[in-house]
LUMLUMDREN-2810 file (N, C-alpha, C; in Angstrom, 1 decimal):
<atoms>
<atom><aa>P</aa><ch>A</ch><at>N</at><xx>0.8</xx><yy>-1.2</yy><zz>0.0</zz></atom>
<atom><aa>P</aa><ch>A</ch><at>CA</at><xx>0.0</xx><yy>0.0</yy><zz>0.0</zz></atom>
<atom><aa>P</aa><ch>A</ch><at>C</at><xx>0.9</xx><yy>1.3</yy><zz>0.0</zz></atom>
<atom><aa>P</aa><ch>A</ch><at>N</at><xx>0.3</xx><yy>2.4</yy><zz>-0.5</zz></atom>
<atom><aa>P</aa><ch>A</ch><at>CA</at><xx>1.1</xx><yy>3.6</yy><zz>-0.5</zz></atom>
<atom><aa>P</aa><ch>A</ch><at>C</at><xx>1.3</xx><yy>4.2</yy><zz>0.9</zz></atom>
<atom><aa>D</aa><ch>A</ch><at>N</at><xx>2.2</xx><yy>5.0</yy><zz>1.0</zz></atom>
<atom><aa>D</aa><ch>A</ch><at>CA</at><xx>2.4</xx><yy>5.7</yy><zz>2.3</zz></atom>
<atom><aa>D</aa><ch>A</ch><at>C</at><xx>1.4</xx><yy>6.8</yy><zz>2.4</zz></atom>
<atom><aa>W</aa><ch>A</ch><at>N</at><xx>0.6</xx><yy>6.9</yy><zz>3.5</zz></atom>
<atom><aa>W</aa><ch>A</ch><at>CA</at><xx>-0.4</xx><yy>7.9</yy><zz>3.7</zz></atom>
<atom><aa>W</aa><ch>A</ch><at>C</at><xx>0.2</xx><yy>9.0</yy><zz>4.6</zz></atom>
<atom><aa>V</aa><ch>A</ch><at>N</at><xx>-0.1</xx><yy>10.2</yy><zz>4.3</zz></atom>
<atom><aa>V</aa><ch>A</ch><at>CA</at><xx>0.4</xx><yy>11.4</yy><zz>5.1</zz></atom>
<atom><aa>V</aa><ch>A</ch><at>C</at><xx>-0.8</xx><yy>12.3</yy><zz>5.5</zz></atom>
<atom><aa>A</aa><ch>A</ch><at>N</at><xx>-0.8</xx><yy>12.6</yy><zz>6.8</zz></atom>
<atom><aa>A</aa><ch>A</ch><at>CA</at><xx>-1.8</xx><yy>13.6</yy><zz>7.2</zz></atom>
<atom><aa>A</aa><ch>A</ch><at>C</at><xx>-1.1</xx><yy>14.9</yy><zz>7.4</zz></atom>
<atom><aa>Y</aa><ch>A</ch><at>N</at><xx>-1.8</xx><yy>16.0</yy><zz>7.0</zz></atom>
<atom><aa>Y</aa><ch>A</ch><at>CA</at><xx>-1.2</xx><yy>17.3</yy><zz>7.1</zz></atom>
<atom><aa>Y</aa><ch>A</ch><at>C</at><xx>-2.2</xx><yy>18.3</yy><zz>7.4</zz></atom>
<atom><aa>E</aa><ch>A</ch><at>N</at><xx>-1.8</xx><yy>19.5</yy><zz>7.9</zz></atom>
<atom><aa>E</aa><ch>A</ch><at>CA</at><xx>-2.7</xx><yy>20.6</yy><zz>8.2</zz></atom>
<atom><aa>E</aa><ch>A</ch><at>C</at><xx>-2.5</xx><yy>21.8</yy><zz>7.3</zz></atom>
<atom><aa>Y</aa><ch>A</ch><at>N</at><xx>-3.6</xx><yy>22.4</yy><zz>7.0</zz></atom>
<atom><aa>Y</aa><ch>A</ch><at>CA</at><xx>-3.5</xx><yy>23.6</yy><zz>6.1</zz></atom>
<atom><aa>Y</aa><ch>A</ch><at>C</at><xx>-4.6</xx><yy>24.5</yy><zz>6.4</zz></atom>
<atom><aa>S</aa><ch>A</ch><at>N</at><xx>-4.5</xx><yy>25.8</yy><zz>5.9</zz></atom>
<atom><aa>S</aa><ch>A</ch><at>CA</at><xx>-5.6</xx><yy>26.7</yy><zz>6.1</zz></atom>
<atom><aa>S</aa><ch>A</ch><at>C</at><xx>-6.0</xx><yy>27.3</yy><zz>4.7</zz></atom>
<atom><aa>P</aa><ch>A</ch><at>N</at><xx>-7.2</xx><yy>27.1</yy><zz>4.2</zz></atom>
<atom><aa>P</aa><ch>A</ch><at>CA</at><xx>-7.6</xx><yy>27.6</yy><zz>2.9</zz></atom>
<atom><aa>P</aa><ch>A</ch><at>C</at><xx>-7.7</xx><yy>29.1</yy><zz>2.9</zz></atom>
<atom><aa>I</aa><ch>A</ch><at>N</at><xx>-7.6</xx><yy>29.7</yy><zz>1.8</zz></atom>
<atom><aa>I</aa><ch>A</ch><at>CA</at><xx>-7.9</xx><yy>31.1</yy><zz>1.6</zz></atom>
<atom><aa>I</aa><ch>A</ch><at>C</at><xx>-9.3</xx><yy>31.3</yy><zz>1.2</zz></atom>
<atom><aa>I</aa><ch>A</ch><at>N</at><xx>-10.1</xx><yy>32.0</yy><zz>2.0</zz></atom>
<atom><aa>I</aa><ch>A</ch><at>CA</at><xx>-11.5</xx><yy>32.3</yy><zz>1.7</zz></atom>
<atom><aa>I</aa><ch>A</ch><at>C</at><xx>-11.7</xx><yy>33.8</yy><zz>1.7</zz></atom>
<atom><aa>D</aa><ch>A</ch><at>N</at><xx>-12.2</xx><yy>34.3</yy><zz>0.6</zz></atom>
<atom><aa>D</aa><ch>A</ch><at>CA</at><xx>-12.4</xx><yy>35.8</yy><zz>0.5</zz></atom>
<atom><aa>D</aa><ch>A</ch><at>C</at><xx>-11.2</xx><yy>36.6</yy><zz>0.9</zz></atom>
<atom><aa>H</aa><ch>A</ch><at>N</at><xx>-10.1</xx><yy>36.1</yy><zz>0.4</zz></atom>
<atom><aa>H</aa><ch>A</ch><at>CA</at><xx>-8.8</xx><yy>36.8</yy><zz>0.6</zz></atom>
<atom><aa>H</aa><ch>A</ch><at>C</at><xx>-8.4</xx><yy>36.8</yy><zz>2.1</zz></atom>
<atom><aa>R</aa><ch>A</ch><at>N</at><xx>-8.9</xx><yy>35.9</yy><zz>2.9</zz></atom>
<atom><aa>R</aa><ch>A</ch><at>CA</at><xx>-8.5</xx><yy>35.8</yy><zz>4.3</zz></atom>
<atom><aa>R</aa><ch>A</ch><at>C</at><xx>-8.1</xx><yy>34.3</yy><zz>4.6</zz></atom>
<atom><aa>I</aa><ch>A</ch><at>N</at><xx>-7.3</xx><yy>34.1</yy><zz>5.6</zz></atom>
<atom><aa>I</aa><ch>A</ch><at>CA</at><xx>-6.9</xx><yy>32.8</yy><zz>5.9</zz></atom>
<atom><aa>I</aa><ch>A</ch><at>C</at><xx>-8.1</xx><yy>32.1</yy><zz>6.7</zz></atom>
<atom><aa>G</aa><ch>A</ch><at>N</at><xx>-8.5</xx><yy>31.0</yy><zz>6.1</zz></atom>
<atom><aa>G</aa><ch>A</ch><at>CA</at><xx>-9.7</xx><yy>30.3</yy><zz>6.7</zz></atom>
<atom><aa>G</aa><ch>A</ch><at>C</at><xx>-9.3</xx><yy>29.4</yy><zz>7.9</zz></atom>
<atom><aa>P</aa><ch>A</ch><at>N</at><xx>-10.2</xx><yy>28.6</yy><zz>8.3</zz></atom>
<atom><aa>P</aa><ch>A</ch><at>CA</at><xx>-10.0</xx><yy>27.7</yy><zz>9.5</zz></atom>
<atom><aa>P</aa><ch>A</ch><at>C</at><xx>-9.0</xx><yy>26.6</yy><zz>9.1</zz></atom>
<atom><aa>K</aa><ch>A</ch><at>N</at><xx>-8.3</xx><yy>26.1</yy><zz>10.1</zz></atom>
<atom><aa>K</aa><ch>A</ch><at>CA</at><xx>-7.4</xx><yy>25.0</yy><zz>9.9</zz></atom>
<atom><aa>K</aa><ch>A</ch><at>C</at><xx>-8.1</xx><yy>23.8</yy><zz>9.5</zz></atom>
<atom><aa>C</aa><ch>A</ch><at>N</at><xx>-7.6</xx><yy>23.1</yy><zz>8.5</zz></atom>
<atom><aa>C</aa><ch>A</ch><at>CA</at><xx>-8.2</xx><yy>21.8</yy><zz>8.1</zz></atom>
<atom><aa>C</aa><ch>A</ch><at>C</at><xx>-7.1</xx><yy>20.7</yy><zz>8.1</zz></atom>
<atom><aa>T</aa><ch>A</ch><at>N</at><xx>-7.6</xx><yy>19.5</yy><zz>8.1</zz></atom>
<atom><aa>T</aa><ch>A</ch><at>CA</at><xx>-6.6</xx><yy>18.4</yy><zz>8.0</zz></atom>
<atom><aa>T</aa><ch>A</ch><at>C</at><xx>-6.8</xx><yy>17.7</yy><zz>6.7</zz></atom>
<atom><aa>G</aa><ch>A</ch><at>N</at><xx>-5.7</xx><yy>17.5</yy><zz>6.0</zz></atom>
<atom><aa>G</aa><ch>A</ch><at>CA</at><xx>-5.7</xx><yy>16.8</yy><zz>4.7</zz></atom>
<atom><aa>G</aa><ch>A</ch><at>C</at><xx>-5.1</xx><yy>15.4</yy><zz>4.9</zz></atom>
<atom><aa>L</aa><ch>A</ch><at>N</at><xx>-5.4</xx><yy>14.6</yy><zz>3.9</zz></atom>
<atom><aa>L</aa><ch>A</ch><at>CA</at><xx>-4.9</xx><yy>13.2</yy><zz>3.9</zz></atom>
<atom><aa>L</aa><ch>A</ch><at>C</at><xx>-4.5</xx><yy>12.9</yy><zz>2.5</zz></atom>
<atom><aa>S</aa><ch>A</ch><at>N</at><xx>-3.3</xx><yy>12.5</yy><zz>2.3</zz></atom>
<atom><aa>S</aa><ch>A</ch><at>CA</at><xx>-2.8</xx><yy>12.2</yy><zz>0.9</zz></atom>
<atom><aa>S</aa><ch>A</ch><at>C</at><xx>-2.0</xx><yy>10.9</yy><zz>0.9</zz></atom>
<atom><aa>H</aa><ch>A</ch><at>N</at><xx>-1.8</xx><yy>10.4</yy><zz>-0.2</zz></atom>
<atom><aa>H</aa><ch>A</ch><at>CA</at><xx>-1.0</xx><yy>9.2</yy><zz>-0.3</zz></atom>
<atom><aa>H</aa><ch>A</ch><at>C</at><xx>0.0</xx><yy>9.4</yy><zz>-1.5</zz></atom>
<atom><aa>S</aa><ch>A</ch><at>N</at><xx>1.1</xx><yy>8.5</yy><zz>-1.5</zz></atom>
<atom><aa>S</aa><ch>A</ch><at>CA</at><xx>2.2</xx><yy>8.7</yy><zz>-2.4</zz></atom>
<atom><aa>S</aa><ch>A</ch><at>C</at><xx>2.0</xx><yy>8.1</yy><zz>-3.7</zz></atom>
<atom><aa>E</aa><ch>A</ch><at>N</at><xx>0.9</xx><yy>7.3</yy><zz>-3.9</zz></atom>
<atom><aa>E</aa><ch>A</ch><at>CA</at><xx>0.7</xx><yy>6.6</yy><zz>-5.2</zz></atom>
<atom><aa>E</aa><ch>A</ch><at>C</at><xx>0.1</xx><yy>7.6</yy><zz>-6.2</zz></atom>
<atom><aa>D</aa><ch>A</ch><at>N</at><xx>0.7</xx><yy>7.6</yy><zz>-7.4</zz></atom>
<atom><aa>D</aa><ch>A</ch><at>CA</at><xx>0.2</xx><yy>8.4</yy><zz>-8.5</zz></atom>
<atom><aa>D</aa><ch>A</ch><at>C</at><xx>-0.5</xx><yy>7.5</yy><zz>-9.5</zz></atom>
<atom><aa>F</aa><ch>A</ch><at>N</at><xx>-1.7</xx><yy>7.7</yy><zz>-9.8</zz></atom>
<atom><aa>F</aa><ch>A</ch><at>CA</at><xx>-2.5</xx><yy>6.8</yy><zz>-10.7</zz></atom>
<atom><aa>F</aa><ch>A</ch><at>C</at><xx>-3.4</xx><yy>7.7</yy><zz>-11.5</zz></atom>
<atom><aa>I</aa><ch>A</ch><at>N</at><xx>-3.4</xx><yy>7.6</yy><zz>-12.8</zz></atom>
<atom><aa>I</aa><ch>A</ch><at>CA</at><xx>-4.3</xx><yy>8.3</yy><zz>-13.7</zz></atom>
<atom><aa>I</aa><ch>A</ch><at>C</at><xx>-5.1</xx><yy>7.3</yy><zz>-14.5</zz></atom>
<atom><aa>P</aa><ch>A</ch><at>N</at><xx>-6.4</xx><yy>7.1</yy><zz>-14.1</zz></atom>
<atom><aa>P</aa><ch>A</ch><at>CA</at><xx>-7.2</xx><yy>6.1</yy><zz>-14.7</zz></atom>
<atom><aa>P</aa><ch>A</ch><at>C</at><xx>-7.6</xx><yy>6.6</yy><zz>-16.2</zz></atom>
<atom><aa>L</aa><ch>A</ch><at>N</at><xx>-7.7</xx><yy>5.6</yy><zz>-17.0</zz></atom>
<atom><aa>L</aa><ch>A</ch><at>CA</at><xx>-8.1</xx><yy>5.8</yy><zz>-18.4</zz></atom>
<atom><aa>L</aa><ch>A</ch><at>C</at><xx>-9.5</xx><yy>5.7</yy><zz>-18.7</zz></atom>
<atom><aa>D</aa><ch>A</ch><at>N</at><xx>-10.3</xx><yy>5.0</yy><zz>-17.9</zz></atom>
<atom><aa>D</aa><ch>A</ch><at>CA</at><xx>-11.7</xx><yy>4.8</yy><zz>-18.1</zz></atom>
<atom><aa>D</aa><ch>A</ch><at>C</at><xx>-12.4</xx><yy>4.6</yy><zz>-16.8</zz></atom>
<atom><aa>N</aa><ch>A</ch><at>N</at><xx>-13.8</xx><yy>4.5</yy><zz>-16.9</zz></atom>
<atom><aa>N</aa><ch>A</ch><at>CA</at><xx>-14.5</xx><yy>4.3</yy><zz>-15.6</zz></atom>
<atom><aa>N</aa><ch>A</ch><at>C</at><xx>-14.2</xx><yy>3.0</yy><zz>-14.9</zz></atom>
<atom><aa>A</aa><ch>A</ch><at>N</at><xx>-13.9</xx><yy>2.0</yy><zz>-15.6</zz></atom>
<atom><aa>A</aa><ch>A</ch><at>CA</at><xx>-13.6</xx><yy>0.7</yy><zz>-14.9</zz></atom>
<atom><aa>A</aa><ch>A</ch><at>C</at><xx>-12.3</xx><yy>0.9</yy><zz>-14.1</zz></atom>
<atom><aa>E</aa><ch>A</ch><at>N</at><xx>-11.3</xx><yy>1.5</yy><zz>-14.7</zz></atom>
<atom><aa>E</aa><ch>A</ch><at>CA</at><xx>-10.0</xx><yy>1.7</yy><zz>-14.0</zz></atom>
<atom><aa>E</aa><ch>A</ch><at>C</at><xx>-10.2</xx><yy>2.7</yy><zz>-12.8</zz></atom>
<atom><aa>L</aa><ch>A</ch><at>N</at><xx>-11.1</xx><yy>3.7</yy><zz>-13.0</zz></atom>
<atom><aa>L</aa><ch>A</ch><at>CA</at><xx>-11.3</xx><yy>4.6</yy><zz>-11.9</zz></atom>
<atom><aa>L</aa><ch>A</ch><at>C</at><xx>-12.0</xx><yy>3.9</yy><zz>-10.8</zz></atom>
<atom><aa>E</aa><ch>A</ch><at>N</at><xx>-13.0</xx><yy>3.0</yy><zz>-11.1</zz></atom>
<atom><aa>E</aa><ch>A</ch><at>CA</at><xx>-13.7</xx><yy>2.3</yy><zz>-10.0</zz></atom>
<atom><aa>E</aa><ch>A</ch><at>C</at><xx>-12.7</xx><yy>1.4</yy><zz>-9.3</zz></atom>
<atom><aa>F</aa><ch>A</ch><at>N</at><xx>-11.8</xx><yy>0.7</yy><zz>-10.0</zz></atom>
<atom><aa>F</aa><ch>A</ch><at>CA</at><xx>-10.8</xx><yy>-0.2</yy><zz>-9.4</zz></atom>
<atom><aa>F</aa><ch>A</ch><at>C</at><xx>-9.8</xx><yy>0.6</yy><zz>-8.5</zz></atom>
<atom><aa>A</aa><ch>A</ch><at>N</at><xx>-9.4</xx><yy>1.8</yy><zz>-9.0</zz></atom>
<atom><aa>A</aa><ch>A</ch><at>CA</at><xx>-8.4</xx><yy>2.6</yy><zz>-8.3</zz></atom>
<atom><aa>A</aa><ch>A</ch><at>C</at><xx>-9.1</xx><yy>3.1</yy><zz>-7.0</zz></atom>
<atom><aa>T</aa><ch>A</ch><at>N</at><xx>-10.4</xx><yy>3.5</yy><zz>-7.1</zz></atom>
<atom><aa>T</aa><ch>A</ch><at>CA</at><xx>-11.1</xx><yy>3.9</yy><zz>-5.9</zz></atom>
<atom><aa>T</aa><ch>A</ch><at>C</at><xx>-11.2</xx><yy>2.8</yy><zz>-4.8</zz></atom>
<atom><aa>K</aa><ch>A</ch><at>N</at><xx>-11.6</xx><yy>1.6</yy><zz>-5.3</zz></atom>
<atom><aa>K</aa><ch>A</ch><at>CA</at><xx>-11.7</xx><yy>0.5</yy><zz>-4.3</zz></atom>
<atom><aa>K</aa><ch>A</ch><at>C</at><xx>-10.3</xx><yy>0.2</yy><zz>-3.7</zz></atom>
<atom><aa>L</aa><ch>A</ch><at>N</at><xx>-9.3</xx><yy>0.2</yy><zz>-4.5</zz></atom>
<atom><aa>L</aa><ch>A</ch><at>CA</at><xx>-7.9</xx><yy>0.0</yy><zz>-4.0</zz></atom>
<atom><aa>L</aa><ch>A</ch><at>C</at><xx>-7.5</xx><yy>1.0</yy><zz>-3.0</zz></atom>
<atom><aa>T</aa><ch>A</ch><at>N</at><xx>-7.8</xx><yy>2.3</yy><zz>-3.3</zz></atom>
<atom><aa>T</aa><ch>A</ch><at>CA</at><xx>-7.4</xx><yy>3.4</yy><zz>-2.4</zz></atom>
<atom><aa>T</aa><ch>A</ch><at>C</at><xx>-8.1</xx><yy>3.3</yy><zz>-1.1</zz></atom>
<atom><aa>V</aa><ch>A</ch><at>N</at><xx>-9.4</xx><yy>3.0</yy><zz>-1.1</zz></atom>
<atom><aa>V</aa><ch>A</ch><at>CA</at><xx>-10.2</xx><yy>2.9</yy><zz>0.1</zz></atom>
<atom><aa>V</aa><ch>A</ch><at>C</at><xx>-9.7</xx><yy>1.7</yy><zz>0.9</zz></atom>
<atom><aa>S</aa><ch>A</ch><at>N</at><xx>-9.4</xx><yy>0.6</yy><zz>0.3</zz></atom>
<atom><aa>S</aa><ch>A</ch><at>CA</at><xx>-8.9</xx><yy>-0.6</yy><zz>1.0</zz></atom>
<atom><aa>S</aa><ch>A</ch><at>C</at><xx>-7.5</xx><yy>-0.3</yy><zz>1.6</zz></atom>
<atom><aa>N</aa><ch>A</ch><at>N</at><xx>-6.6</xx><yy>0.4</yy><zz>0.9</zz></atom>
<atom><aa>N</aa><ch>A</ch><at>CA</at><xx>-5.3</xx><yy>0.8</yy><zz>1.5</zz></atom>
<atom><aa>N</aa><ch>A</ch><at>C</at><xx>-5.5</xx><yy>1.8</yy><zz>2.6</zz></atom>
<atom><aa>L</aa><ch>A</ch><at>N</at><xx>-6.5</xx><yy>2.7</yy><zz>2.5</zz></atom>
<atom><aa>L</aa><ch>A</ch><at>CA</at><xx>-6.7</xx><yy>3.6</yy><zz>3.6</zz></atom>
<atom><aa>L</aa><ch>A</ch><at>C</at><xx>-7.2</xx><yy>2.9</yy><zz>4.9</zz></atom>
<atom><aa>E</aa><ch>A</ch><at>N</at><xx>-8.1</xx><yy>1.9</yy><zz>4.7</zz></atom>
<atom><aa>E</aa><ch>A</ch><at>CA</at><xx>-8.6</xx><yy>1.1</yy><zz>5.8</zz></atom>
<atom><aa>E</aa><ch>A</ch><at>C</at><xx>-7.4</xx><yy>0.4</yy><zz>6.5</zz></atom>
<atom><aa>L</aa><ch>A</ch><at>N</at><xx>-6.5</xx><yy>-0.2</yy><zz>5.7</zz></atom>
<atom><aa>L</aa><ch>A</ch><at>CA</at><xx>-5.4</xx><yy>-0.9</yy><zz>6.3</zz></atom>
<atom><aa>L</aa><ch>A</ch><at>C</at><xx>-4.5</xx><yy>0.1</yy><zz>7.1</zz></atom>
<atom><aa>W</aa><ch>A</ch><at>N</at><xx>-4.3</xx><yy>1.3</yy><zz>6.5</zz></atom>
<atom><aa>W</aa><ch>A</ch><at>CA</at><xx>-3.4</xx><yy>2.3</yy><zz>7.2</zz></atom>
<atom><aa>W</aa><ch>A</ch><at>C</at><xx>-4.1</xx><yy>2.7</yy><zz>8.5</zz></atom>
<atom><aa>L</aa><ch>A</ch><at>N</at><xx>-5.4</xx><yy>2.9</yy><zz>8.5</zz></atom>
<atom><aa>L</aa><ch>A</ch><at>CA</at><xx>-6.1</xx><yy>3.4</yy><zz>9.7</zz></atom>
<atom><aa>L</aa><ch>A</ch><at>C</at><xx>-6.0</xx><yy>2.3</yy><zz>10.7</zz></atom>
<atom><aa>D</aa><ch>A</ch><at>N</at><xx>-6.2</xx><yy>1.0</yy><zz>10.3</zz></atom>
<atom><aa>D</aa><ch>A</ch><at>CA</at><xx>-6.1</xx><yy>-0.1</yy><zz>11.3</zz></atom>
<atom><aa>D</aa><ch>A</ch><at>C</at><xx>-4.8</xx><yy>-0.2</yy><zz>12.0</zz></atom>
<atom><aa>S</aa><ch>A</ch><at>N</at><xx>-3.7</xx><yy>0.4</yy><zz>11.4</zz></atom>
<atom><aa>S</aa><ch>A</ch><at>CA</at><xx>-2.4</xx><yy>0.2</yy><zz>12.0</zz></atom>
<atom><aa>S</aa><ch>A</ch><at>C</at><xx>-2.2</xx><yy>1.2</yy><zz>13.2</zz></atom>
<atom><aa>Y</aa><ch>A</ch><at>N</at><xx>-3.2</xx><yy>2.1</yy><zz>13.3</zz></atom>
<atom><aa>Y</aa><ch>A</ch><at>CA</at><xx>-3.0</xx><yy>3.1</yy><zz>14.4</zz></atom>
<atom><aa>Y</aa><ch>A</ch><at>C</at><xx>-3.7</xx><yy>2.6</yy><zz>15.7</zz></atom>
<atom><aa>D</aa><ch>A</ch><at>N</at><xx>-3.2</xx><yy>3.1</yy><zz>16.8</zz></atom>
<atom><aa>D</aa><ch>A</ch><at>CA</at><xx>-3.7</xx><yy>2.8</yy><zz>18.1</zz></atom>
<atom><aa>D</aa><ch>A</ch><at>C</at><xx>-4.9</xx><yy>3.7</yy><zz>18.4</zz></atom>
<atom><aa>N</aa><ch>A</ch><at>N</at><xx>-6.1</xx><yy>3.2</yy><zz>18.4</zz></atom>
<atom><aa>N</aa><ch>A</ch><at>CA</at><xx>-7.3</xx><yy>4.1</yy><zz>18.6</zz></atom>
<atom><aa>N</aa><ch>A</ch><at>C</at><xx>-7.3</xx><yy>4.9</yy><zz>19.8</zz></atom>
<atom><aa>D</aa><ch>A</ch><at>N</at><xx>-6.9</xx><yy>4.3</yy><zz>21.0</zz></atom>
<atom><aa>D</aa><ch>A</ch><at>CA</at><xx>-6.8</xx><yy>5.1</yy><zz>22.2</zz></atom>
<atom><aa>D</aa><ch>A</ch><at>C</at><xx>-5.8</xx><yy>6.2</yy><zz>22.2</zz></atom>
<atom><aa>G</aa><ch>A</ch><at>N</at><xx>-4.7</xx><yy>5.9</yy><zz>21.5</zz></atom>
<atom><aa>G</aa><ch>A</ch><at>CA</at><xx>-3.6</xx><yy>6.9</yy><zz>21.4</zz></atom>
<atom><aa>G</aa><ch>A</ch><at>C</at><xx>-4.1</xx><yy>8.1</yy><zz>20.5</zz></atom>
<atom><aa>V</aa><ch>A</ch><at>N</at><xx>-4.7</xx><yy>7.8</yy><zz>19.4</zz></atom>
<atom><aa>V</aa><ch>A</ch><at>CA</at><xx>-5.2</xx><yy>8.8</yy><zz>18.5</zz></atom>
<atom><aa>V</aa><ch>A</ch><at>C</at><xx>-6.3</xx><yy>9.7</yy><zz>19.3</zz></atom>
<atom><aa>K</aa><ch>A</ch><at>N</at><xx>-7.2</xx><yy>9.1</yy><zz>20.0</zz></atom>
<atom><aa>K</aa><ch>A</ch><at>CA</at><xx>-8.2</xx><yy>9.8</yy><zz>20.8</zz></atom>
<atom><aa>K</aa><ch>A</ch><at>C</at><xx>-7.5</xx><yy>10.7</yy><zz>21.8</zz></atom>
<atom><aa>A</aa><ch>A</ch><at>N</at><xx>-6.5</xx><yy>10.2</yy><zz>22.5</zz></atom>
<atom><aa>A</aa><ch>A</ch><at>CA</at><xx>-5.8</xx><yy>11.0</yy><zz>23.5</zz></atom>
<atom><aa>A</aa><ch>A</ch><at>C</at><xx>-5.2</xx><yy>12.2</yy><zz>22.9</zz></atom>
<atom><aa>V</aa><ch>A</ch><at>N</at><xx>-4.6</xx><yy>12.1</yy><zz>21.7</zz></atom>
<atom><aa>V</aa><ch>A</ch><at>CA</at><xx>-3.9</xx><yy>13.2</yy><zz>21.1</zz></atom>
<atom><aa>V</aa><ch>A</ch><at>C</at><xx>-5.0</xx><yy>14.2</yy><zz>20.7</zz></atom>
<atom><aa>L</aa><ch>A</ch><at>N</at><xx>-6.1</xx><yy>13.8</yy><zz>20.1</zz></atom>
<atom><aa>L</aa><ch>A</ch><at>CA</at><xx>-7.2</xx><yy>14.7</yy><zz>19.7</zz></atom>
<atom><aa>L</aa><ch>A</ch><at>C</at><xx>-7.8</xx><yy>15.4</yy><zz>21.0</zz></atom>
<atom><aa>R</aa><ch>A</ch><at>N</at><xx>-7.9</xx><yy>14.7</yy><zz>22.1</zz></atom>
<atom><aa>R</aa><ch>A</ch><at>CA</at><xx>-8.4</xx><yy>15.4</yy><zz>23.3</zz></atom>
<atom><aa>R</aa><ch>A</ch><at>C</at><xx>-7.5</xx><yy>16.4</yy><zz>23.8</zz></atom>
<atom><aa>L</aa><ch>A</ch><at>N</at><xx>-6.2</xx><yy>16.1</yy><zz>23.8</zz></atom>
<atom><aa>L</aa><ch>A</ch><at>CA</at><xx>-5.2</xx><yy>17.1</yy><zz>24.2</zz></atom>
<atom><aa>L</aa><ch>A</ch><at>C</at><xx>-5.2</xx><yy>18.3</yy><zz>23.3</zz></atom>
<atom><aa>D</aa><ch>A</ch><at>N</at><xx>-5.5</xx><yy>18.1</yy><zz>22.0</zz></atom>
<atom><aa>D</aa><ch>A</ch><at>CA</at><xx>-5.6</xx><yy>19.3</yy><zz>21.1</zz></atom>
<atom><aa>D</aa><ch>A</ch><at>C</at><xx>-6.9</xx><yy>20.0</yy><zz>21.1</zz></atom>
<atom><aa>G</aa><ch>A</ch><at>N</at><xx>-7.8</xx><yy>19.6</yy><zz>22.0</zz></atom>
<atom><aa>G</aa><ch>A</ch><at>CA</at><xx>-9.1</xx><yy>20.3</yy><zz>22.3</zz></atom>
<atom><aa>G</aa><ch>A</ch><at>C</at><xx>-10.3</xx><yy>19.9</yy><zz>21.5</zz></atom>
<atom><aa>Y</aa><ch>A</ch><at>N</at><xx>-10.1</xx><yy>18.7</yy><zz>20.8</zz></atom>
<atom><aa>Y</aa><ch>A</ch><at>CA</at><xx>-11.3</xx><yy>18.2</yy><zz>20.1</zz></atom>
<atom><aa>Y</aa><ch>A</ch><at>C</at><xx>-12.2</xx><yy>17.3</yy><zz>21.0</zz></atom>
<atom><aa>A</aa><ch>A</ch><at>N</at><xx>-13.5</xx><yy>17.4</yy><zz>20.8</zz></atom>
<atom><aa>A</aa><ch>A</ch><at>CA</at><xx>-14.4</xx><yy>16.5</yy><zz>21.5</zz></atom>
<atom><aa>A</aa><ch>A</ch><at>C</at><xx>-14.4</xx><yy>15.1</yy><zz>20.8</zz></atom>
<atom><aa>V</aa><ch>A</ch><at>N</at><xx>-14.1</xx><yy>14.1</yy><zz>21.6</zz></atom>
<atom><aa>V</aa><ch>A</ch><at>CA</at><xx>-13.9</xx><yy>12.8</yy><zz>21.1</zz></atom>
<atom><aa>V</aa><ch>A</ch><at>C</at><xx>-14.9</xx><yy>11.9</yy><zz>21.8</zz></atom>
<atom><aa>D</aa><ch>A</ch><at>N</at><xx>-15.8</xx><yy>11.2</yy><zz>21.1</zz></atom>
<atom><aa>D</aa><ch>A</ch><at>CA</at><xx>-16.7</xx><yy>10.2</yy><zz>21.7</zz></atom>
<atom><aa>D</aa><ch>A</ch><at>C</at><xx>-15.9</xx><yy>9.1</yy><zz>22.3</zz></atom>
<atom><aa>Q</aa><ch>A</ch><at>N</at><xx>-16.5</xx><yy>8.5</yy><zz>23.4</zz></atom>
<atom><aa>Q</aa><ch>A</ch><at>CA</at><xx>-15.9</xx><yy>7.4</yy><zz>24.1</zz></atom>
<atom><aa>Q</aa><ch>A</ch><at>C</at><xx>-15.9</xx><yy>6.2</yy><zz>23.3</zz></atom>
</atoms>
């Protein structure tokens, strides 16, 4: 699976810096040629994302989010 990267950015809205957002990107570059290839690439990307997310410690991620001020369900 490709390497996934989470990053933070602020969009420009009406010539002002907008709220902080979190982005998620991966290192694989794929340009589909038709709808069948696009559907396959989408399924593959979602599957890879699920594997990547499963590799994280849920309690650790929740703790970091709480420390950063986000409300996290139990």
